[in-house]
C-alpha positions as CSV (number, residue, x, y, z in Angstrom):
1,X,15.8,-22.6,31.0
2,X,16.0,-18.9,30.0
3,X,14.2,-16.4,32.2
4,X,13.4,-12.8,31.5
5,X,16.6,-11.8,33.3
6,X,18.9,-14.3,31.7
7,X,18.9,-13.1,28.1
8,X,20.1,-13.3,25.4
9,X,17.6,-15.6,23.8
10,X,19.0,-17.7,20.9
11,X,16.6,-17.6,18.0
12,X,16.7,-19.4,14.6
13,X,14.5,-18.2,11.8
14,X,13.6,-20.2,8.6
15,X,11.0,-20.3,5.9
16,X,12.1,-17.1,4.1
17,X,14.2,-17.1,0.9
18,X,17.1,-14.8,1.9
19,X,17.9,-11.9,4.1
20,X,18.5,-9.2,3.0
21,X,16.7,-9.9,-0.3
22,X,18.2,-7.8,-3.2
23,X,16.1,-9.1,-6.1
24,X,12.7,-10.5,-7.0
25,X,13.1,-13.0,-4.2
26,X,11.8,-10.2,-1.8
27,X,8.3,-11.1,-0.9
28,X,6.2,-10.4,2.2
29,X,7.8,-13.0,4.3
30,X,11.3,-11.7,3.4
31,X,10.2,-8.2,4.4
32,X,8.9,-9.4,7.8
33,X,12.1,-11.4,8.6
34,X,14.3,-8.5,7.3
35,X,12.5,-6.0,9.6
36,X,12.0,-8.2,12.6
37,X,15.3,-10.1,13.0
38,X,17.6,-7.1,13.3
39,X,15.2,-5.5,15.8
40,X,15.3,-8.6,17.9
41,X,19.1,-8.5,17.7
42,X,19.1,-4.9,18.9
43,X,17.0,-6.0,21.9
44,X,19.6,-8.5,22.9
45,X,18.6,-11.7,21.1
46,X,21.2,-13.8,19.2
47,X,19.4,-14.3,15.9
48,X,20.4,-16.7,13.1
49,X,18.5,-16.6,9.7
50,X,18.8,-19.7,7.4
51,X,18.9,-18.4,3.8
52,X,18.5,-20.4,0.6
53,X,21.5,-20.9,-1.5
54,X,21.4,-19.2,-4.9
55,X,19.5,-16.1,-3.7
56,X,21.1,-12.7,-4.0
57,X,21.9,-11.2,-0.6
58,X,25.3,-9.8,-1.6
59,X,27.1,-12.7,-0.1
60,X,26.7,-11.4,3.4
61,X,27.4,-13.6,6.5
62,X,26.0,-11.0,8.9
63,X,23.3,-8.4,8.5
64,X,22.5,-5.7,11.2
65,X,23.6,-8.0,14.0
66,X,21.9,-11.1,12.6
67,X,24.0,-14.2,11.7
68,X,23.3,-15.4,8.2
69,X,23.7,-19.1,7.2
70,X,22.8,-20.8,4.0
71,X,21.2,-24.2,3.5
72,X,21.3,-26.5,0.4
73,X,18.4,-25.7,-2.0
74,X,17.1,-27.5,-5.0
75,X,16.3,-24.7,-7.4
76,X,13.5,-26.4,-9.3
77,X,9.9,-25.2,-9.4
78,X,8.1,-26.6,-6.3
79,X,11.3,-27.9,-4.7
80,X,13.2,-24.8,-3.6
81,X,11.0,-24.1,-0.6
82,X,10.6,-27.7,0.4
83,X,14.3,-28.5,0.2
84,X,15.6,-25.4,1.9
85,X,13.1,-25.7,4.7
86,X,14.0,-29.3,5.3
87,X,17.7,-28.6,5.6
88,X,17.1,-25.5,7.7
89,X,14.9,-27.5,10.1
90,X,17.6,-30.2,10.4
91,X,20.4,-27.6,11.1
92,X,18.2,-25.7,13.6
93,X,17.4,-29.0,15.4
94,X,21.1,-29.6,16.0
95,X,21.8,-25.9,16.8
96,X,21.9,-24.4,20.2
97,X,18.7,-22.4,20.0
98,X,16.1,-21.5,22.6
99,X,13.4,-20.9,20.0
100,X,13.1,-21.9,16.3
101,X,10.8,-19.6,14.5
102,X,9.1,-21.0,11.3
103,X,7.6,-18.5,8.8
104,X,4.7,-19.6,6.6
105,X,2.7,-22.9,6.6
106,X,4.8,-24.8,4.1
107,X,8.0,-24.8,6.1
108,X,6.1,-26.0,9.1
109,X,5.8,-29.4,7.4
110,X,9.3,-30.0,8.9
111,X,8.6,-28.7,12.4
112,X,8.4,-32.3,13.7
113,X,12.2,-32.6,13.2
114,X,13.3,-30.0,15.9
115,X,10.3,-31.1,17.9
116,X,11.8,-34.6,18.2
117,X,14.8,-32.9,19.8
118,X,12.4,-31.1,22.3
119,X,13.1,-27.7,20.7
120,X,10.6,-24.9,21.3
121,X,9.0,-23.9,18.0
122,X,7.0,-20.9,17.0
123,X,5.2,-20.5,13.7
124,X,4.1,-17.3,12.0
125,X,1.3,-17.9,9.6
126,X,1.5,-15.1,7.0
127,X,-1.7,-16.2,5.3
128,X,-3.7,-19.3,4.4
129,X,-1.4,-20.3,1.6
130,X,-3.3,-23.3,0.3
131,X,-6.1,-21.0,-0.8
132,X,-3.7,-19.2,-3.2
133,X,-4.4,-19.9,-6.8
134,X,-1.1,-21.6,-7.6
135,X,-1.5,-24.0,-4.6
136,X,-5.2,-24.8,-4.9
137,X,-4.5,-28.4,-6.2
138,X,-1.8,-31.0,-6.4
139,X,1.1,-31.9,-4.2
140,X,1.8,-28.3,-3.4
141,X,-1.6,-27.8,-1.7
142,X,-1.2,-31.1,0.2
143,X,2.2,-30.1,1.4
144,X,1.0,-26.7,2.7
145,X,-2.1,-28.2,4.4
146,X,0.1,-30.8,6.2
147,X,2.4,-28.0,7.2
148,X,-0.5,-26.1,8.7
149,X,-1.5,-29.2,10.7
150,X,2.1,-29.7,11.8
151,X,2.1,-26.1,13.2
152,X,-1.1,-26.8,15.1
153,X,0.4,-30.0,16.5
154,X,4.0,-29.0,17.3
155,X,4.2,-25.2,17.6
156,X,4.4,-24.0,21.2
157,X,2.9,-20.8,19.8
158,X,1.3,-19.8,16.6
159,X,1.5,-16.1,15.5
160,X,-1.1,-14.8,13.0
161,X,-1.1,-11.5,11.2
162,X,-4.9,-10.9,10.9
163,X,-8.0,-11.5,12.9
164,X,-9.5,-13.5,10.0
165,X,-6.6,-16.0,10.2
166,X,-7.0,-16.1,13.9
167,X,-10.7,-17.0,13.5
168,X,-9.7,-19.7,10.9
169,X,-7.4,-21.5,13.4
170,X,-10.0,-21.3,16.2
171,X,-12.8,-22.6,14.0
172,X,-10.8,-25.2,12.1
173,X,-8.6,-26.6,14.9
174,X,-9.9,-25.1,18.1
175,X,-6.5,-23.7,18.4
176,X,-5.8,-20.3,20.1
177,X,-3.2,-18.1,18.5
178,X,-1.5,-14.8,19.2
179,X,-2.3,-11.9,17.0
180,X,0.8,-9.8,16.1
181,X,0.3,-7.7,13.0
182,X,3.1,-6.5,10.7
183,X,4.7,-3.2,11.3
184,X,5.7,-0.2,9.1
185,X,8.5,2.4,9.2
186,X,8.1,6.0,8.3
187,X,10.0,6.2,4.9
188,X,11.7,9.0,3.1
189,X,9.5,10.5,0.4
190,X,11.4,10.7,-2.9
191,X,11.0,13.1,-5.8
192,X,10.3,11.7,-9.2
193,X,13.7,11.2,-11.0
194,X,14.4,7.6,-12.0
195,X,10.8,6.8,-12.7
196,X,10.7,9.8,-15.1
197,X,13.9,8.8,-16.8
198,X,12.9,5.1,-17.2
199,X,9.1,5.2,-17.6
200,X,8.2,8.8,-18.2
201,X,6.2,9.0,-15.0
202,X,5.7,12.2,-13.0
203,X,4.1,13.0,-9.7
204,X,0.4,12.3,-9.5
205,X,0.1,11.2,-13.2
206,X,-0.3,7.4,-12.5
207,X,-2.4,4.8,-10.6
208,X,-0.1,2.3,-8.9
209,X,-0.1,-1.4,-8.0
210,X,3.1,-2.5,-6.3
211,X,3.5,-6.1,-5.1
212,X,3.8,-9.7,-6.3
213,X,2.2,-10.2,-9.6
214,X,0.1,-13.3,-8.7
215,X,-3.6,-14.1,-9.4
216,X,-4.9,-13.6,-5.9
217,X,-3.9,-9.9,-6.0
218,X,-6.9,-9.1,-8.2
219,X,-4.9,-7.6,-11.1
220,X,-7.4,-8.9,-13.7
221,X,-10.0,-6.7,-12.1
222,X,-7.7,-3.7,-12.0
223,X,-6.8,-3.9,-15.7
224,X,-10.4,-4.5,-16.7
225,X,-11.5,-1.6,-14.6
226,X,-8.8,0.7,-15.9
227,X,-9.6,-0.1,-19.6
228,X,-13.0,1.5,-19.1
229,X,-11.7,4.5,-17.1
230,X,-12.0,8.1,-18.5
231,X,-8.6,9.5,-17.5
232,X,-5.2,10.4,-18.8
233,X,-3.5,8.9,-15.8
234,X,-1.4,5.9,-16.5
235,X,-1.7,2.5,-14.8
236,X,1.6,1.2,-13.4
237,X,1.9,-2.5,-12.4
238,X,5.1,-2.9,-10.5
239,X,6.4,-6.3,-9.3
240,X,7.9,-9.6,-10.2
241,X,5.9,-12.6,-11.4
242,X,6.9,-15.0,-8.6
243,X,6.8,-18.3,-10.6
244,X,3.7,-17.1,-12.4
245,X,5.0,-16.1,-15.9
246,X,1.9,-17.4,-17.6
247,X,-0.2,-15.0,-15.5
248,X,2.0,-12.1,-16.4
249,X,1.6,-13.0,-20.1
250,X,-2.2,-13.0,-19.5
251,X,-2.1,-9.5,-18.0
252,X,-0.1,-8.1,-20.8
253,X,-2.6,-9.6,-23.3
254,X,-5.4,-7.9,-21.3
255,X,-3.6,-4.6,-21.5
256,X,-3.2,-5.1,-25.3
257,X,-1.9,-2.1,-27.1
258,X,-2.7,0.4,-24.4
259,X,0.5,2.3,-24.0
260,X,-0.7,3.8,-20.7
261,X,-0.5,0.5,-19.0
262,X,3.1,0.1,-17.8
263,X,4.7,-3.1,-16.4
264,X,7.9,-2.3,-14.7
265,X,8.9,-5.8,-13.5
266,X,10.5,-6.2,-10.1
267,X,11.5,-2.9,-8.4
268,X,13.7,-2.2,-5.4
269,X,15.6,0.6,-3.8
270,X,15.1,4.2,-4.9
271,X,13.0,3.2,-7.9
272,X,10.5,1.5,-5.6
273,X,10.5,4.4,-3.2
274,X,9.9,6.9,-6.0
275,X,6.9,4.8,-7.3
276,X,5.3,4.9,-3.8
277,X,6.1,8.5,-3.3
278,X,4.6,10.0,-6.5
279,X,1.5,7.9,-7.2
280,X,-1.9,9.6,-7.5
281,X,-3.7,6.6,-6.1
282,X,-2.4,3.2,-4.9
283,X,-4.7,0.2,-5.6
284,X,-4.7,-3.3,-3.9
285,X,-7.7,-5.2,-5.4
286,X,-6.8,-8.6,-3.7
287,X,-9.0,-11.6,-3.2
288,X,-6.7,-13.1,-0.6
289,X,-4.2,-11.6,1.8
290,X,-2.4,-12.5,5.0
291,X,-1.6,-9.0,6.2
292,X,-0.9,-6.7,3.2
293,X,2.5,-5.1,3.8
294,X,2.3,-3.3,0.5
295,X,-0.9,-1.5,1.7
296,X,0.9,-0.5,4.9
297,X,3.9,0.8,2.9
298,X,1.7,2.7,0.5
299,X,-0.1,4.5,3.3
300,X,3.2,5.2,5.0
301,X,4.3,7.1,1.9
302,X,1.1,9.2,2.2
303,X,-0.9,7.6,-0.6
304,X,-4.6,7.7,-1.2
305,X,-5.3,4.0,-1.2
306,X,-8.1,1.9,-2.8
307,X,-8.5,-1.7,-1.6
308,X,-10.9,-4.6,-1.8
309,X,-13.2,-5.0,1.2
310,X,-11.7,-8.3,2.3
311,X,-11.3,-8.4,6.1
312,X,-7.5,-8.3,5.9
313,X,-7.5,-5.0,4.0
314,X,-10.4,-3.3,5.7
315,X,-8.9,-4.1,9.1
316,X,-5.7,-2.2,8.1
317,X,-7.2,0.9,6.5
318,X,-10.3,1.5,8.6
319,X,-11.9,4.7,7.2
320,X,-8.6,6.2,6.0
321,X,-8.9,4.7,2.5
322,X,-11.4,3.8,-0.2
323,X,-12.8,0.2,-0.3
324,X,-14.8,-1.6,-3.0
325,X,-16.6,-4.9,-3.1
326,X,-14.2,-7.8,-3.7
327,X,-13.9,-8.7,-7.4
328,X,-16.5,-6.1,-8.4
329,X,-14.9,-4.5,-11.5
330,X,-17.7,-2.0,-12.0
331,X,-17.5,-0.7,-8.4
332,X,-13.7,-0.5,-8.7
333,X,-13.9,1.4,-11.9
334,X,-16.5,3.8,-10.3
335,X,-14.3,4.4,-7.2
336,X,-11.3,5.2,-9.4
337,X,-13.3,7.4,-11.7
338,X,-14.5,9.4,-8.7
339,X,-11.0,9.9,-7.4
340,X,-9.7,10.9,-10.8
341,X,-12.3,13.6,-10.9
342,X,-11.8,14.7,-7.3
343,X,-8.3,16.0,-6.5
344,X,-9.5,17.3,-3.1
345,X,-10.7,14.0,-1.9
346,X,-7.4,12.4,-2.9
347,X,-5.5,15.1,-1.0
348,X,-7.6,14.5,2.1
349,X,-6.8,10.8,2.1
350,X,-3.1,11.5,1.5
351,X,-3.0,14.0,4.3
352,X,-4.4,11.5,6.9
353,X,-2.6,8.3,5.7
354,X,1.0,8.7,7.2
355,X,0.1,9.7,10.7
356,X,-2.6,7.1,11.0
357,X,-0.7,4.1,9.7
358,X,2.6,4.8,11.4
359,X,0.8,5.3,14.8
360,X,-1.2,2.0,14.3
361,X,1.6,-0.3,13.2
362,X,5.2,-0.2,14.5
363,X,8.0,-2.7,13.9
364,X,9.4,-1.9,17.3
365,X,6.2,-2.9,19.0
366,X,6.1,-6.1,16.9
367,X,9.6,-7.0,18.1
368,X,8.7,-6.4,21.7
369,X,5.6,-8.5,21.6
370,X,7.4,-11.2,19.7
371,X,10.1,-11.5,22.4
372,X,7.4,-11.7,25.0
373,X,5.9,-14.6,23.0
374,X,9.2,-16.3,23.0
375,X,9.6,-15.9,26.7
376,X,6.1,-17.3,27.3
377,X,7.0,-20.3,25.2
378,X,10.1,-21.0,27.3
379,X,8.0,-21.0,30.4
380,X,5.9,-23.8,29.1
381,X,6.2,-27.4,30.3
382,X,5.6,-30.6,28.3
383,X,2.2,-30.9,29.9
384,X,0.8,-27.5,29.1
385,X,0.8,-24.8,26.5
386,X,0.5,-21.2,27.5
387,X,-1.8,-19.4,25.0
388,X,-3.0,-15.9,24.6
389,X,-6.5,-14.7,24.9
390,X,-7.2,-12.2,22.1
């Protein structure tokens, strides 16, 4: 058994699409794994990430000290996550790992496989996925719900990203969890160049949403609110559709012929950095979140942010952003109108955002607490589970 003095810990991670993600496969889970795994490697862990085949990561076998392996993936709707998680769980079960770290509820469906081999498993629950619109019914929802129950049964530790999810596991399963929020890094603020060349955007002349274009992000509310807004500022919706092409079509129809509503599609690299760096206001009108990384990122770039008052968003921003009642189009429109007419208020929020969010959330702290969780797991016996009081 490993002790604190006998590092390195050997860790396998699965449940993400690919690391590093260089295309529209980059979602919140990919960001977390891409930020966390290299930091664990820097701290002395031997980390292996199991990537899906067919996802673009530049063909890398190693990334910032992390070993990258691929697993067979059936690239059909609804099967990619199921198949890749199954084969990753099998490979990890036969690998020489001290801890197998599952990300998200769905992949935890297969946690029983390494558990049969008496492997220590940790689950990070990024959000209550079966509540998302595309998983609310059918086999996908059942698969995710079973994965959640498998995590409760077989995980030596469950990590959650928000207090709301922590409450959910306590109330639903009487299961204690450890709260480890996501982190954020202080980015380099970019001048508007590519966004001007490609979309005609300049500093402070647009309202931004940047994230996955999926129903639970509340984009219907945002477009409806914007259509009644009295402003010359554009609305930019940046992000890929993530298996929700019909929803993207619906949003474009809502925008109609309004040329000031701009859909950029998936953005990465400098283009993404410029969008964050030059927005007048960033908006996240979500109905459902795990822990909103895009909101952390937007604040780290010094944005004035507007977010729905769901617990996961309000918990992040405290009093350093503007909040509105979830799904209330009229209130959202009113808040945006006030900000469009009050440059000084926007500047105050911008001024406070960076220092606040970077002090509150740190990837280095996340990595340290995660290693501690691993070590606590390795101290467990078959008759007892060490849990955290939070």
